[in-house]
KOLPA-264210 format. One record per residue: residue number from 0; x, y, z of N, C-alpha, C, CB in turn. Coordinates in Angstrom, 2 decimals. Glycine has a CB too. Layout:
// residues N
+-----+---------+---------+---------+---------+---------+---------+---------+---------+---------+---------+---------+---------+
! seq !    n.px !    n.py !    n.pz !   ca.px !   ca.py !   ca.pz !    c.px !    c.py !    c.pz !   cb.px !   cb.py !   cb.pz !
+-----+---------+---------+---------+---------+---------+---------+---------+---------+---------+---------+---------+---------+
! NUM !       X !       Y !       Z !       X !       Y !       Z !       X !       Y !       Z !       X !       Y !       Z !
...
+-----+---------+---------+---------+---------+---------+---------+---------+---------+---------+---------+---------+---------+
END
This chain:
// residues 127
+-----+---------+---------+---------+---------+---------+---------+---------+---------+---------+---------+---------+---------+
! seq !    n.px !    n.py !    n.pz !   ca.px !   ca.py !   ca.pz !    c.px !    c.py !    c.pz !   cb.px !   cb.py !   cb.pz !
+-----+---------+---------+---------+---------+---------+---------+---------+---------+---------+---------+---------+---------+
!   0 !  -41.24 !   41.90 !    0.23 !  -41.74 !   40.66 !    0.78 !  -42.86 !   40.15 !   -0.12 !  -42.22 !   40.85 !    2.24 !
!   1 !  -42.82 !   38.89 !   -0.45 !  -43.85 !   38.27 !   -1.27 !  -44.86 !   37.59 !   -0.37 !  -43.23 !   37.27 !   -2.27 !
!   2 !  -46.14 !   37.81 !   -0.67 !  -47.19 !   37.21 !    0.14 !  -48.21 !   36.55 !   -0.76 !  -47.86 !   38.26 !    1.05 !
!   3 !  -48.93 !   35.59 !   -0.21 !  -50.05 !   34.98 !   -0.91 !  -51.32 !   35.66 !   -0.44 !  -50.10 !   33.43 !   -0.66 !
!   4 !  -52.18 !   36.01 !   -1.38 !  -53.45 !   36.66 !   -1.04 !  -54.56 !   35.99 !   -1.80 !  -53.41 !   38.16 !   -1.35 !
!   5 !  -55.71 !   35.93 !   -1.18 !  -56.91 !   35.49 !   -1.87 !  -58.04 !   36.37 !   -1.41 !  -57.22 !   33.99 !   -1.61 !
!   6 !  -58.74 !   36.97 !   -2.34 !  -59.80 !   37.91 !   -2.02 !  -61.15 !   37.21 !   -2.11 !  -59.76 !   39.13 !   -2.96 !
!   7 !  -61.91 !   37.28 !   -1.04 !  -63.25 !   36.69 !   -1.02 !  -64.25 !   37.79 !   -1.33 !  -63.56 !   36.02 !    0.36 !
!   8 !  -64.97 !   37.66 !   -2.41 !  -66.01 !   38.63 !   -2.71 !  -65.57 !   39.69 !   -3.69 !  -66.47 !   39.29 !   -1.46 !
!   9 !  -64.53 !   39.44 !   -4.45 !  -64.03 !   40.43 !   -5.37 !  -64.71 !   40.43 !   -6.73 !  -62.59 !   40.24 !   -5.54 !
!  10 !  -65.84 !   39.80 !   -6.87 !  -66.50 !   39.74 !   -8.17 !  -67.13 !   41.07 !   -8.51 !  -67.56 !   38.64 !   -8.17 !
!  11 !  -66.86 !   41.58 !   -9.70 !  -67.37 !   42.89 !  -10.10 !  -68.89 !   42.93 !  -10.14 !  -66.82 !   43.27 !  -11.46 !
!  12 !  -69.49 !   41.92 !  -10.69 !  -70.95 !   41.88 !  -10.78 !  -71.60 !   41.85 !   -9.40 !  -71.39 !   40.66 !  -11.58 !
!  13 !  -71.02 !   41.07 !   -8.49 !  -71.56 !   41.01 !   -7.14 !  -71.41 !   42.35 !   -6.44 !  -70.86 !   39.90 !   -6.32 !
!  14 !  -70.29 !   43.03 !   -6.66 !  -70.08 !   44.33 !   -6.04 !  -71.11 !   45.34 !   -6.54 !  -68.67 !   44.84 !   -6.33 !
!  15 !  -71.37 !   45.33 !   -7.83 !  -72.37 !   46.25 !   -8.37 !  -73.76 !   45.92 !   -7.85 !  -72.38 !   46.21 !   -9.91 !
!  16 !  -74.07 !   44.65 !   -7.77 !  -75.38 !   44.24 !   -7.26 !  -75.52 !   44.60 !   -5.78 !  -75.59 !   42.72 !   -7.46 !
!  17 !  -74.44 !   44.45 !   -5.04 !  -74.49 !   44.77 !   -3.62 !  -74.69 !   46.26 !   -3.39 !  -73.22 !   44.30 !   -2.92 !
!  18 !  -74.15 !   47.10 !   -4.27 !  -74.32 !   48.54 !   -4.12 !  -75.78 !   48.94 !   -4.26 !  -73.47 !   49.29 !   -5.14 !
!  19 !  -76.51 !   48.21 !   -5.09 !  -77.91 !   48.54 !   -5.33 !  -78.86 !   47.71 !   -4.47 !  -78.24 !   48.35 !   -6.79 !
!  20 !  -78.35 !   46.75 !   -3.76 !  -79.19 !   45.82 !   -3.00 !  -79.60 !   46.42 !   -1.66 !  -78.46 !   44.49 !   -2.78 !
!  21 !  -80.67 !   45.89 !   -1.12 !  -81.08 !   46.33 !    0.21 !  -80.03 !   45.96 !    1.26 !  -82.42 !   45.71 !    0.58 !
!  22 !  -80.07 !   46.66 !    2.38 !  -79.10 !   46.43 !    3.45 !  -79.18 !   45.01 !    3.99 !  -79.33 !   47.43 !    4.57 !
!  23 !  -80.35 !   44.40 !    3.93 !  -80.50 !   43.04 !    4.44 !  -79.63 !   42.06 !    3.66 !  -81.96 !   42.61 !    4.37 !
!  24 !  -79.59 !   42.26 !    2.34 !  -78.78 !   41.37 !    1.50 !  -77.30 !   41.59 !    1.79 !  -79.09 !   41.61 !   -0.02 !
!  25 !  -76.91 !   42.85 !    1.88 !  -75.51 !   43.16 !    2.13 !  -75.05 !   42.57 !    3.46 !  -75.28 !   44.67 !    2.13 !
!  26 !  -75.88 !   42.65 !    4.48 !  -75.51 !   42.12 !    5.79 !  -75.37 !   40.59 !    5.73 !  -76.56 !   42.51 !    6.84 !
!  27 !  -76.30 !   39.92 !    5.07 !  -76.23 !   38.45 !    4.97 !  -75.01 !   38.01 !    4.19 !  -77.51 !   37.90 !    4.30 !
!  28 !  -74.74 !   38.68 !    3.06 !  -73.60 !   38.29 !    2.22 !  -72.29 !   38.57 !    2.95 !  -73.63 !   39.04 !    0.86 !
!  29 !  -72.21 !   39.69 !    3.65 !  -70.99 !   40.01 !    4.39 !  -70.71 !   38.95 !    5.45 !  -71.10 !   41.40 !    5.04 !
!  30 !  -71.76 !   38.50 !    6.12 !  -71.61 !   37.45 !    7.13 !  -71.14 !   36.14 !    6.48 !  -72.94 !   37.22 !    7.88 !
!  31 !  -71.70 !   35.81 !    5.31 !  -71.30 !   34.59 !    4.59 !  -69.85 !   34.69 !    4.12 !  -72.23 !   34.35 !    3.38 !
!  32 !  -69.45 !   35.86 !    3.60 !  -68.07 !   36.03 !    3.15 !  -67.09 !   35.93 !    4.31 !  -67.90 !   37.37 !    2.42 !
!  33 !  -67.47 !   36.47 !    5.46 !  -66.61 !   36.40 !    6.64 !  -66.43 !   34.93 !    7.07 !  -67.19 !   37.24 !    7.80 !
!  34 !  -67.52 !   34.18 !    7.05 !  -67.44 !   32.76 !    7.42 !  -66.58 !   31.99 !    6.42 !  -68.85 !   32.15 !    7.51 !
!  35 !  -66.76 !   32.28 !    5.12 !  -65.94 !   31.64 !    4.09 !  -64.47 !   31.93 !    4.32 !  -66.36 !   32.11 !    2.68 !
!  36 !  -64.14 !   33.18 !    4.58 !  -62.75 !   33.58 !    4.78 !  -62.16 !   32.89 !    6.01 !  -62.64 !   35.10 !    4.92 !
!  37 !  -62.92 !   32.83 !    7.09 !  -62.43 !   32.17 !    8.30 !  -62.19 !   30.68 !    8.06 !  -63.42 !   32.36 !    9.45 !
!  38 !  -63.11 !   30.04 !    7.34 !  -62.94 !   28.61 !    7.05 !  -61.74 !   28.37 !    6.13 !  -64.21 !   28.04 !    6.40 !
!  39 !  -61.55 !   29.26 !    5.15 !  -60.40 !   29.11 !    4.25 !  -59.10 !   29.27 !    5.02 !  -60.47 !   30.14 !    3.11 !
!  40 !  -59.04 !   30.26 !    5.90 !  -57.82 !   30.47 !    6.69 !  -57.55 !   29.25 !    7.58 !  -57.95 !   31.75 !    7.56 !
!  41 !  -58.58 !   28.71 !    8.18 !  -58.41 !   27.53 !    9.03 !  -57.92 !   26.32 !    8.25 !  -59.71 !   27.20 !    9.72 !
!  42 !  -58.49 !   26.12 !    7.07 !  -58.06 !   24.99 !    6.24 !  -56.63 !   25.17 !    5.75 !  -59.00 !   24.83 !    5.04 !
!  43 !  -56.28 !   26.39 !    5.37 !  -54.91 !   26.65 !    4.91 !  -53.93 !   26.43 !    6.05 !  -54.79 !   28.10 !    4.36 !
!  44 !  -54.29 !   26.85 !    7.26 !  -53.43 !   26.61 !    8.42 !  -53.25 !   25.10 !    8.67 !  -54.02 !   27.29 !    9.69 !
!  45 !  -54.33 !   24.35 !    8.50 !  -54.26 !   22.90 !    8.73 !  -53.37 !   22.22 !    7.69 !  -55.66 !   22.29 !    8.70 !
!  46 !  -53.37 !   22.72 !    6.47 !  -52.58 !   22.10 !    5.39 !  -51.16 !   22.63 !    5.30 !  -53.28 !   22.32 !    4.06 !
!  47 !  -50.87 !   23.76 !    5.94 !  -49.55 !   24.37 !    5.83 !  -48.50 !   23.49 !    6.52 !  -49.55 !   25.78 !    6.47 !
!  48 !  -47.33 !   23.36 !    5.88 !  -46.26 !   22.58 !    6.50 !  -45.78 !   23.28 !    7.78 !  -45.09 !   22.39 !    5.52 !
!  49 !  -45.47 !   22.49 !    8.76 !  -45.08 !   23.06 !   10.06 !  -43.62 !   22.75 !   10.34 !  -45.98 !   22.50 !   11.19 !
!  50 !  -42.77 !   23.65 !    9.89 !  -41.35 !   23.51 !   10.22 !  -41.04 !   24.36 !   11.44 !  -40.44 !   23.92 !    9.01 !
!  51 !  -41.36 !   25.63 !   11.37 !  -41.13 !   26.52 !   12.51 !  -42.45 !   27.02 !   13.12 !  -40.26 !   27.72 !   12.09 !
!  52 !  -43.53 !   26.86 !   12.39 !  -44.82 !   27.36 !   12.86 !  -45.10 !   28.78 !   12.43 !  -44.87 !   27.27 !   14.35 !
!  53 !  -44.10 !   29.45 !   11.86 !  -44.27 !   30.84 !   11.44 !  -45.25 !   30.96 !   10.27 !  -42.91 !   31.45 !   11.06 !
!  54 !  -45.20 !   30.02 !    9.36 !  -46.10 !   30.07 !    8.20 !  -47.55 !   29.93 !    8.65 !  -45.75 !   28.96 !    7.19 !
!  55 !  -47.83 !   28.95 !    9.50 !  -49.20 !   28.76 !    9.99 !  -49.67 !   29.99 !   10.75 !  -49.28 !   27.52 !   10.89 !
!  56 !  -48.80 !   30.56 !   11.55 !  -49.17 !   31.74 !   12.34 !  -49.40 !   32.97 !   11.48 !  -48.08 !   32.04 !   13.36 !
!  57 !  -48.81 !   32.99 !   10.29 !  -48.94 !   34.18 !    9.44 !  -50.23 !   34.18 !    8.61 !  -47.75 !   34.27 !    8.50 !
!  58 !  -50.96 !   33.09 !    8.59 !  -52.19 !   33.01 !    7.81 !  -53.31 !   33.65 !    8.61 !  -52.54 !   31.54 !    7.44 !
!  59 !  -53.94 !   34.67 !    8.02 !  -55.00 !   35.38 !    8.72 !  -56.00 !   35.99 !    7.77 !  -54.41 !   36.44 !    9.60 !
!  60 !  -57.04 !   36.58 !    8.35 !  -58.12 !   37.21 !    7.59 !  -58.14 !   38.69 !    7.93 !  -59.49 !   36.55 !    7.90 !
!  61 !  -58.30 !   39.50 !    6.90 !  -58.40 !   40.95 !    7.08 !  -59.57 !   41.45 !    6.25 !  -57.06 !   41.66 !    6.66 !
!  62 !  -60.35 !   42.36 !    6.79 !  -61.48 !   42.92 !    6.05 !  -61.10 !   44.33 !    5.57 !  -62.77 !   42.96 !    6.93 !
!  63 !  -61.20 !   44.52 !    4.27 !  -60.92 !   45.82 !    3.67 !  -62.14 !   46.19 !    2.82 !  -59.60 !   45.79 !    2.80 !
!  64 !  -62.90 !   47.17 !    3.28 !  -64.12 !   47.54 !    2.57 !  -65.12 !   46.40 !    2.62 !  -63.82 !   47.92 !    1.12 !
!  65 !  -65.59 !   45.98 !    1.45 !  -66.53 !   44.86 !    1.36 !  -65.84 !   43.54 !    1.08 !  -67.55 !   45.13 !    0.28 !
!  66 !  -64.52 !   43.53 !    1.13 !  -63.75 !   42.36 !    0.76 !  -63.05 !   41.76 !    1.98 !  -62.72 !   42.70 !   -0.32 !
!  67 !  -63.09 !   40.47 !    2.09 !  -62.38 !   39.75 !    3.13 !  -61.15 !   39.12 !    2.48 !  -63.29 !   38.66 !    3.83 !
!  68 !  -59.98 !   39.43 !    2.99 !  -58.73 !   38.96 !    2.39 !  -58.11 !   37.90 !    3.30 !  -57.74 !   40.14 !    2.16 !
!  69 !  -57.86 !   36.74 !    2.73 !  -57.14 !   35.68 !    3.43 !  -55.71 !   35.75 !    2.92 !  -57.80 !   34.23 !    3.20 !
!  70 !  -54.77 !   35.87 !    3.84 !  -53.41 !   36.16 !    3.43 !  -52.41 !   35.39 !    4.28 !  -53.14 !   37.66 !    3.52 !
!  71 !  -51.37 !   34.90 !    3.63 !  -50.23 !   34.30 !    4.32 !  -49.09 !   35.30 !    4.20 !  -49.84 !   32.88 !    3.70 !
!  72 !  -48.71 !   35.91 !    5.30 !  -47.74 !   36.99 !    5.28 !  -46.29 !   36.54 !    5.42 !  -48.04 !   37.96 !    6.37 !
!  73 !  -46.07 !   35.31 !    5.76 !  -44.70 !   34.81 !    5.91 !  -44.01 !   34.77 !    4.55 !  -44.70 !   33.41 !    6.56 !
!  74 !  -42.76 !   35.13 !    4.53 !  -42.03 !   35.16 !    3.25 !  -41.79 !   33.76 !    2.68 !  -40.71 !   35.87 !    3.42 !
!  75 !  -41.98 !   32.74 !    3.47 !  -41.83 !   31.37 !    2.99 !  -43.09 !   30.85 !    2.31 !  -41.45 !   30.45 !    4.13 !
!  76 !  -44.17 !   31.63 !    2.31 !  -45.45 !   31.15 !    1.78 !  -45.38 !   30.84 !    0.28 !  -46.54 !   32.19 !    2.03 !
!  77 !  -44.84 !   31.74 !   -0.49 !  -44.79 !   31.53 !   -1.95 !  -43.88 !   30.36 !   -2.32 !  -44.31 !   32.81 !   -2.65 !
!  78 !  -42.65 !   30.28 !   -1.78 !  -41.83 !   29.10 !   -2.10 !  -42.46 !   27.79 !   -1.67 !  -40.47 !   29.24 !   -1.46 !
!  79 !  -43.18 !   27.79 !   -0.55 !  -43.85 !   26.56 !   -0.12 !  -44.99 !   26.19 !   -1.05 !  -44.36 !   26.72 !    1.31 !
!  80 !  -45.77 !   27.18 !   -1.44 !  -46.95 !   26.92 !   -2.28 !  -46.55 !   26.47 !   -3.69 !  -47.82 !   28.18 !   -2.38 !
!  81 !  -45.58 !   27.14 !   -4.29 !  -45.23 !   26.89 !   -5.69 !  -43.94 !   26.13 !   -5.89 !  -45.15 !   28.17 !   -6.42 !
!  82 !  -43.09 !   26.09 !   -4.87 !  -41.81 !   25.41 !   -4.99 !  -40.76 !   26.32 !   -5.61 !  -41.96 !   24.15 !   -5.82 !
!  83 !  -39.54 !   25.87 !   -5.57 !  -38.43 !   26.59 !   -6.20 !  -37.63 !   25.58 !   -7.01 !  -37.53 !   27.33 !   -5.14 !
!  84 !  -36.57 !   26.04 !   -7.56 !  -35.70 !   25.16 !   -8.33 !  -35.11 !   24.07 !   -7.42 !  -34.56 !   25.96 !   -9.00 !
!  85 !  -34.88 !   24.43 !   -6.15 !  -34.23 !   23.50 !   -5.23 !  -35.19 !   22.74 !   -4.30 !  -33.23 !   24.25 !   -4.41 !
!  86 !  -36.39 !   23.28 !   -4.12 !  -37.32 !   22.71 !   -3.14 !  -38.65 !   22.39 !   -3.83 !  -37.54 !   23.69 !   -1.94 !
!  87 !  -39.16 !   21.20 !   -3.58 !  -40.46 !   20.82 !   -4.14 !  -41.58 !   21.63 !   -3.49 !  -40.72 !   19.31 !   -3.96 !
!  88 !  -42.63 !   21.85 !   -4.26 !  -43.79 !   22.57 !   -3.75 !  -44.51 !   21.74 !   -2.70 !  -44.76 !   22.93 !   -4.89 !
!  89 !  -45.03 !   22.43 !   -1.69 !  -45.87 !   21.82 !   -0.67 !  -47.13 !   22.68 !   -0.57 !  -45.12 !   21.70 !    0.73 !
!  90 !  -48.01 !   22.60 !   -1.57 !  -49.16 !   23.50 !   -1.61 !  -50.08 !   23.35 !   -0.40 !  -49.95 !   23.25 !   -2.88 !
!  91 !  -50.55 !   24.48 !    0.07 !  -51.45 !   24.48 !    1.22 !  -52.60 !   25.47 !    1.04 !  -50.68 !   24.82 !    2.49 !
!  92 !  -52.37 !   26.53 !    0.30 !  -53.33 !   27.63 !    0.20 !  -54.43 !   27.33 !   -0.82 !  -52.62 !   28.93 !   -0.16 !
!  93 !  -54.04 !   27.10 !   -2.05 !  -55.04 !   26.86 !   -3.09 !  -55.72 !   25.49 !   -3.00 !  -54.39 !   27.00 !   -4.44 !
!  94 !  -55.05 !   24.45 !   -2.51 !  -55.81 !   23.21 !   -2.26 !  -56.92 !   23.41 !   -1.23 !  -54.86 !   22.10 !   -1.79 !
!  95 !  -56.66 !   24.26 !   -0.23 !  -57.71 !   24.55 !    0.77 !  -58.88 !   25.26 !    0.10 !  -57.14 !   25.42 !    1.92 !
!  96 !  -58.58 !   26.20 !   -0.80 !  -59.65 !   26.91 !   -1.52 !  -60.43 !   25.96 !   -2.43 !  -59.06 !   28.07 !   -2.34 !
!  97 !  -59.70 !   25.18 !   -3.22 !  -60.38 !   24.28 !   -4.16 !  -61.27 !   23.26 !   -3.44 !  -59.35 !   23.54 !   -5.02 !
!  98 !  -60.85 !   22.83 !   -2.26 !  -61.65 !   21.86 !   -1.51 !  -62.96 !   22.45 !   -1.01 !  -60.85 !   21.32 !   -0.34 !
!  99 !  -63.00 !   23.77 !   -0.82 !  -64.19 !   24.40 !   -0.23 !  -64.93 !   25.33 !   -1.18 !  -63.80 !   25.16 !    0.99 !
! 100 !  -64.46 !   25.46 !   -2.40 !  -65.05 !   26.40 !   -3.36 !  -66.55 !   26.19 !   -3.55 !  -64.35 !   26.29 !   -4.70 !
! 101 !  -66.96 !   24.97 !   -3.68 !  -68.38 !   24.68 !   -3.91 !  -69.23 !   25.09 !   -2.70 !  -68.59 !   23.18 !   -4.23 !
! 102 !  -68.75 !   24.80 !   -1.51 !  -69.45 !   25.18 !   -0.29 !  -69.57 !   26.71 !   -0.19 !  -68.71 !   24.61 !    0.96 !
! 103 !  -68.49 !   27.41 !   -0.54 !  -68.50 !   28.87 !   -0.48 !  -69.55 !   29.45 !   -1.43 !  -67.12 !   29.43 !   -0.81 !
! 104 !  -69.59 !   28.93 !   -2.64 !  -70.56 !   29.44 !   -3.62 !  -71.99 !   29.20 !   -3.15 !  -70.34 !   28.77 !   -4.98 !
! 105 !  -72.25 !   28.01 !   -2.61 !  -73.58 !   27.71 !   -2.10 !  -73.97 !   28.61 !   -0.94 !  -73.66 !   26.26 !   -1.67 !
! 106 !  -73.04 !   28.85 !   -0.03 !  -73.31 !   29.72 !    1.11 !  -73.61 !   31.15 !    0.64 !  -72.12 !   29.72 !    2.08 !
! 107 !  -72.86 !   31.62 !   -0.34 !  -73.10 !   32.97 !   -0.86 !  -74.48 !   33.07 !   -1.52 !  -72.01 !   33.37 !   -1.87 !
! 108 !  -74.84 !   32.06 !   -2.30 !  -76.15 !   32.06 !   -2.98 !  -77.27 !   32.02 !   -1.96 !  -76.26 !   30.86 !   -3.94 !
! 109 !  -77.12 !   31.20 !   -0.92 !  -78.16 !   31.14 !    0.12 !  -78.28 !   32.47 !    0.85 !  -77.85 !   30.02 !    1.12 !
! 110 !  -77.16 !   33.12 !    1.10 !  -77.17 !   34.41 !    1.79 !  -77.90 !   35.47 !    0.96 !  -75.73 !   34.88 !    2.09 !
! 111 !  -77.67 !   35.47 !   -0.34 !  -78.35 !   36.42 !   -1.22 !  -79.84 !   36.16 !   -1.22 !  -77.78 !   36.35 !   -2.66 !
! 112 !  -80.22 !   34.90 !   -1.39 !  -81.66 !   34.56 !   -1.40 !  -82.33 !   34.93 !   -0.08 !  -81.85 !   33.07 !   -1.69 !
! 113 !  -81.69 !   34.60 !    1.03 !  -82.28 !   34.88 !    2.34 !  -82.35 !   36.39 !    2.59 !  -81.48 !   34.20 !    3.45 !
! 114 !  -81.34 !   37.12 !    2.15 !  -81.36 !   38.57 !    2.30 !  -82.50 !   39.20 !    1.51 !  -80.04 !   39.17 !    1.87 !
! 115 !  -82.74 !   38.69 !    0.31 !  -83.85 !   39.19 !   -0.50 !  -85.18 !   38.88 !    0.17 !  -83.80 !   38.59 !   -1.91 !
! 116 !  -85.29 !   37.69 !    0.76 !  -86.52 !   37.34 !    1.47 !  -86.71 !   38.25 !    2.69 !  -86.49 !   35.87 !    1.91 !
! 117 !  -85.63 !   38.52 !    3.41 !  -85.70 !   39.41 !    4.57 !  -86.14 !   40.81 !    4.18 !  -84.34 !   39.47 !    5.27 !
! 118 !  -85.77 !   41.22 !    2.96 !  -86.13 !   42.55 !    2.47 !  -87.55 !   42.58 !    1.90 !  -85.13 !   43.00 !    1.41 !
! 119 !  -88.21 !   41.42 !    1.87 !  -89.57 !   41.37 !    1.36 !  -89.64 !   41.21 !   -0.15 !  -90.30 !   42.60 !    1.76 !
! 120 !  -88.53 !   40.79 !   -0.75 !  -88.50 !   40.59 !   -2.20 !  -88.53 !   39.09 !   -2.51 !  -87.25 !   41.25 !   -2.82 !
! 121 !  -89.05 !   38.76 !   -3.66 !  -89.06 !   37.37 !   -4.10 !  -87.78 !   37.11 !   -4.89 !  -90.33 !   37.05 !   -4.97 !
! 122 !  -86.91 !   36.21 !   -4.40 !  -85.66 !   35.95 !   -5.10 !  -85.84 !   35.53 !   -6.56 !  -84.90 !   34.89 !   -4.38 !
! 123 !  -86.94 !   34.84 !   -6.87 !  -87.17 !   34.40 !   -8.25 !  -87.42 !   35.59 !   -9.17 !  -88.37 !   33.43 !   -8.32 !
! 124 !  -88.01 !   36.66 !   -8.64 !  -88.27 !   37.85 !   -9.46 !  -87.01 !   38.66 !   -9.67 !  -89.33 !   38.71 !   -8.81 !
! 125 !  -86.11 !   38.66 !   -8.68 !  -84.92 !   39.49 !   -8.72 !  -83.77 !   38.79 !   -9.43 !  -84.49 !   39.87 !   -7.32 !
! 126 !  -83.58 !   37.50 !   -9.13 !  -82.44 !   36.76 !   -9.71 !  -82.83 !   36.16 !  -10.99 !  -81.95 !   35.69 !   -8.79 !
+-----+---------+---------+---------+---------+---------+---------+---------+---------+---------+---------+---------+---------+
END
């Protein structure tokens, strides 16, 4: 079965920084990533074509370790997103991401700064 996946928070540098960061930062960033993933799933559901409703119902969020995965599990997800030789593409997943990418980055940056402040550190000294 082919599925569409998008990993929120899979940046290597962020993962290394989070391992060494105070718990306050990790908690804030995890909350921000969860909110980003939920918003992405909601937007993808809103943009997904509704023929049977199975595709929209298959879009969900799963947390694995420090990563939040937004995934469309329906087997029609890939042909809908990219199209086939016989059917035109009806993208829903990556347009939802591209529309919110800037908001996600800002939310993550604010979460890191606020977590550092909560830990008693000056973000300007650390970042």
